[in-house]
C-alpha positions as a printed Julia matrix, in Angstrom:
292×3 Matrix{Float64}:
  18.36   -7.13  -11.5
  18.1    -3.36  -11.67
  20.83   -1.32  -10.01
  20.13    1.66   -7.75
  20.61    4.02  -10.68
  17.6     2.36  -12.33
  15.27    3.29   -9.46
  13.28    6.45  -10.38
  14.61    9.73   -9.08
  12.55   11.78   -6.66
  10.6    14.36   -8.61
  11.5    17.99   -8.0
   8.83   20.33   -6.63
   8.1    23.71   -8.15
   7.97   26.66   -5.74
   4.57   27.67   -7.1
   2.51   24.65   -5.98
  -0.11   23.68   -3.44
  -1.2    20.52   -1.64
  -3.54   19.49   -4.43
  -0.57   19.12   -6.76
   0.86   16.22   -4.76
  -1.97   13.78   -4.7
  -5.24   13.35   -2.86
  -5.2     9.89   -1.25
  -8.26    8.12    0.16
  -7.46    5.16    2.4
 -10.02    2.55    3.42
  -8.62    0.72    6.4
  -9.05   -0.35    9.99
 -11.41   -2.31   12.2
 -11.73   -2.87   15.92
  -8.35   -3.97   17.23
  -6.55   -2.94   14.03
  -6.61    0.84   14.06
  -2.81    0.82   14.09
  -2.66   -0.51   10.53
  -4.91    2.28    9.3
  -2.87    4.95   11.08
   0.51    3.62    9.92
  -0.7     3.58    6.33
  -2.11    7.1     6.55
   0.97    8.64    8.13
   3.26    6.88    5.67
   1.29    8.4     2.79
   1.9    11.85    4.23
   5.59   11.17    4.88
   5.94    9.96    1.3
   4.78   13.32    0.04
   1.02   13.11   -0.46
  -0.65   16.52   -0.34
  -3.9    15.33    1.22
  -4.7    12.06    2.98
  -8.18   11.09    4.15
  -8.86    7.9     6.08
 -12.2     6.09    5.79
 -12.9     3.72    8.7
 -15.72    2.21   10.81
 -17.52    5.11   12.45
 -17.36    3.96   16.09
 -13.55    4.03   15.93
 -13.47    7.78   15.37
 -12.33    8.59   18.89
  -9.33    6.29   18.61
  -8.41    7.4    15.09
  -8.75   11.12   15.86
  -6.47   10.74   18.88
  -3.76    9.03   16.84
  -3.85   11.22   13.73
  -3.41   14.97   13.54
  -2.52   15.72    9.92
  -4.85   13.15    8.34
  -8.48   13.97    7.61
 -11.12   11.46    8.64
 -14.25   10.09    7.02
 -16.24    7.8     9.36
 -18.28    5.17    7.51
 -21.14    2.76    8.31
 -20.02   -0.31   10.18
 -21.09   -3.88   10.86
 -21.89   -5.18   14.34
 -18.25   -6.31   14.51
 -17.06   -2.74   13.89
 -15.77   -3.4    10.38
 -16.71   -1.51    7.23
 -20.26   -2.27    6.13
 -21.74   -2.65    2.66
 -24.13    0.14    3.67
 -21.28    2.52    2.92
 -20.9     1.52   -0.74
 -22.46    4.59   -2.35
 -20.93    6.97    0.19
 -17.46    5.6    -0.61
 -18.06    5.64   -4.35
 -19.28    9.24   -4.34
 -16.61   10.45   -1.94
 -13.84    8.73   -3.92
 -14.41   11.09   -6.85
 -12.52   13.78   -4.92
  -9.33   11.73   -4.86
  -6.52   10.67   -7.18
  -5.69    7.29   -5.61
  -7.54    4.84   -3.37
  -5.7     2.5    -0.99
  -7.68   -0.43    0.4
  -6.87   -3.11    2.9
  -4.78   -2.47    6.02
  -6.59   -3.84    9.06
  -9.97   -4.18    7.32
 -10.64   -7.71    8.67
 -11.89  -10.69    6.7
 -15.49  -10.45    7.86
 -17.78  -11.6     5.05
 -19.73   -8.34    4.65
 -16.53   -6.31    4.56
 -15.09   -8.64    1.93
 -18.25   -8.11   -0.1
 -17.78   -4.35    0.13
 -14.19   -4.64   -1.11
 -15.19   -6.79   -4.09
 -17.96   -4.35   -5.04
 -15.62   -1.37   -4.77
 -12.96   -3.01   -6.92
 -15.48   -3.3    -9.74
 -16.93    0.19   -9.36
 -14.22    2.62   -8.27
 -12.91    4.85  -11.05
  -9.53    5.68   -9.56
  -6.2     3.8    -9.43
  -6.11    1.41   -6.48
  -3.38    0.13   -4.16
  -4.65   -3.12   -2.66
  -3.07   -4.71    0.4
  -3.68   -7.12    3.26
  -7.37   -7.95    3.77
  -8.15   -6.24    0.49
  -6.03   -8.89   -1.21
  -7.55  -11.66    0.89
 -10.98  -10.69   -0.43
  -9.75  -11.62   -3.91
  -8.59  -15.11   -2.97
 -11.76  -16.8    -4.22
 -12.62  -14.06   -6.71
  -9.49  -13.63   -8.83
 -11.51  -12.89  -11.96
 -12.42   -9.5   -10.46
  -8.89   -8.27  -11.16
  -9.85   -8.09  -14.83
 -12.93   -6.03  -13.98
 -11.08   -3.23  -12.2
 -11.59   -0.04  -14.2
  -8.24    1.64  -13.54
  -4.77    0.41  -12.65
  -4.32   -1.7    -9.51
  -1.13   -2.29   -7.54
  -1.28   -5.48   -5.46
   1.13   -5.78   -2.52
   0.86   -9.36   -1.16
   3.25  -11.06    1.21
   3.98  -14.72    0.36
   1.02  -16.03    2.39
  -1.42  -13.71    0.64
   0.14  -14.59   -2.71
  -0.42  -18.27   -1.96
  -4.13  -17.56   -1.47
  -4.24  -15.59   -4.71
  -2.75  -18.34   -6.87
  -4.15  -21.33   -5.01
  -0.8   -22.53   -3.68
  -0.69  -24.73   -0.59
   1.61  -22.5     1.46
   3.89  -19.48    1.46
   6.82  -21.9     1.1
   5.48  -22.86   -2.33
   5.63  -19.19   -3.3
   9.09  -18.64   -1.89
  10.53  -21.59   -3.8
   9.57  -20.11   -7.18
   8.87  -16.42   -6.65
   9.85  -14.97  -10.01
   8.07  -17.53  -12.18
   4.9   -17.34  -10.07
   4.93  -13.55  -10.3
   5.46  -13.68  -14.08
   2.58  -16.08  -14.5
   0.3   -13.97  -12.35
   0.83  -10.67  -14.22
   0.72  -12.23  -17.69
  -2.12  -10.79  -19.74
  -3.06   -8.22  -17.08
  -2.26   -4.81  -18.58
  -3.67   -2.83  -15.63
  -1.81   -4.71  -12.9
   1.45   -4.09  -11.06
   2.49   -6.75   -8.56
   4.63   -6.12   -5.49
   5.52   -9.53   -4.05
   6.96   -8.69   -0.66
   9.68  -10.53    1.22
  13.44  -10.93    1.03
  14.34   -9.17   -2.23
  10.82   -7.87   -2.91
   9.76   -8.24   -6.53
   8.0    -5.46   -8.48
   6.57   -6.71  -11.77
   4.16   -5.9   -14.55
   3.69   -7.37  -18.02
   6.7    -5.56  -19.43
   9.42   -5.42  -16.78
  10.44   -6.37  -13.29
  12.66   -5.17  -10.49
  14.22   -7.05   -7.58
  14.76   -4.79   -4.6
  18.09   -4.58   -2.77
  17.19   -2.65    0.4
  15.65   -3.87    3.63
  16.64   -6.27    6.4
  15.19   -9.09    8.55
  14.2    -6.61   11.26
  11.41   -5.43    8.99
   9.66   -8.78    9.39
   7.32   -7.27   11.97
   3.66   -6.28   12.05
   2.83   -2.97   10.4
   5.74   -2.52    8.0
   3.54   -3.59    5.09
   0.98   -0.96    6.04
   3.7     1.66    5.82
   4.63    0.45    2.34
   1.02    0.63    1.15
   0.74    4.27    2.18
   4.04    5.12    0.52
   3.13    3.55   -2.82
  -0.28    5.24   -2.82
   1.35    8.6    -2.13
   3.9     8.21   -4.92
   1.22    7.11   -7.35
  -0.65   10.3    -6.49
   2.45   12.36   -7.36
   2.35   11.37  -11.03
   4.79    8.48  -10.96
   3.72    5.61  -13.2
   2.31    2.63  -11.26
   5.51    0.65  -11.81
   7.74    3.57  -10.8
   5.61    4.33   -7.73
   5.87    0.71   -6.61
   9.58    0.46   -7.4
  10.55    3.7    -5.67
   8.24    2.99   -2.74
   9.75   -0.45   -2.17
  13.3     0.88   -2.41
  12.76    3.8    -0.02
  10.77    1.63    2.4
  13.68   -0.79    2.66
  16.16    2.05    2.92
  14.2     3.55    5.83
  14.32    0.13    7.5
  18.07   -0.07    6.97
  18.59    3.38    8.44
  16.4     2.5    11.43
  18.32   -0.75   11.99
  21.57    1.18   12.35
  20.15    2.76   15.51
  17.67    0.16   16.8
  19.21   -3.06   15.56
  17.19   -5.65   13.69
  15.71   -7.46   16.68
  14.12   -4.38   18.23
  12.95   -2.84   14.95
   9.22   -2.04   14.72
   7.01   -0.47   12.07
   7.02    3.0    13.62
  10.82    3.0    13.36
  10.47    2.61    9.6
   7.83    5.34    9.49
   9.96    7.69   11.57
  12.93    7.24    9.23
  11.13    7.82    5.94
  12.34   11.4     5.81
  15.94   10.21    6.2
  15.45    7.68    3.43
  14.15   10.36    1.06
  16.98   12.73    1.97
  19.66   10.06    1.65
  18.4     8.82   -1.69
  17.97   12.32   -3.07
  21.49   13.37   -1.97
  23.06   10.27   -3.51
  21.15   10.57   -6.78
  21.08   14.31   -7.43
  23.23   14.19  -10.55
């Protein structure tokens, strides 16, 4: 197990910089009833230091999204009759993605068949590093071979239930009973993959090394905290951390923000926005304690 000193330090910023130096992040997220996931992910990316964050979402949800987000730019996209992302937006997304450094896909997308088809097509055609979460991961459950067709690096962030779908296990309990060995088996032979297996003592692993996280608490077992983590990892990846370092540092700071929030809110009352609202304290605390 790595110690805290093995977690990457926060990179220093030069005075002579601009927003483009800190990562342009394009997030594909949200559907009717799940705009919160998209907004949490977007705001977390900004709080984790991204210079520019743009959210792509089903076009009819623009009024809701624009009301919730002030600092995030928006890119409404074609939608299905269920107000999920439509395959009609494939070329728009592909062309638009060229402006960005990192693409995050998944929070609140839904598992509607056409939207799943869009995700699978994008994974094979996007030419930027990808952070894949939630319904983005679920789209891979019956199409695991597509992981090998992704052109750039991909960071997968499944919880145990999503991991069970990925590896064909019967339940999340099967994953929990053998987390490290299952993670090792999954990343073996996949040079462009970093796995973040969430849960108690979240695992970050690639072909060469792994890290078991030490921050976080049971209060973080609440809807939306994973969306926050996705945005954080995407933002760090856009700031020139390696995929493994971005995942490792993101997981550590995410848990630290949850621990700081729990000191005030307690574990029972903790919600995802509490984690989001304490990200700045997590960054400050970690930076102060690791400045040497």
